[in-house]
Steps between C-alpha positions, in 0.01 A plus 500: 500500500640839401524766764325828441769734369608825657305811400833644383502555122878558479505878471650562847537877504409647838417854393162554666579563868666160528239319289596324178361666187428154354312318777463753788682281752767635731827313559377364836177379334702317233697326775182416692339338194798266460438368853139397421477130426124437478298600196216648707754731667635597160151576363429720804829682446420559133162642601683735739728611216199558272333714767824692545518560124145639506594748771829603337357514145680458165535121508257402221785324317566256787197272467576406138872443571427291811240289315762424233750398769241267656427335164872430456507337845186299417294668771148600399419849621163668513456861610171528684489879518501721807864402566432126518675219318443126480764259379512132418769276363424431132577129551217483755262683265538234230 
């Protein structure tokens, strides 16, 4: 089973008050995500990042880039709106 990937989309430029311009995470948040080992924890973290992006603004590009990253990792991703995401391993969906 593939783990849910990090919300990082490999831009990594911390120009918005310590927030990455690609994914909105701070350096401590990136480190914290790496420590999460359960998928439900990772989904909750992604929802936190999505809510953070809504507050900060200018992250419309992230959802498309993250969905592409999930497809590469064979993790099905569905954005439910209102800052919510649901994920499922594509092998389980078959």
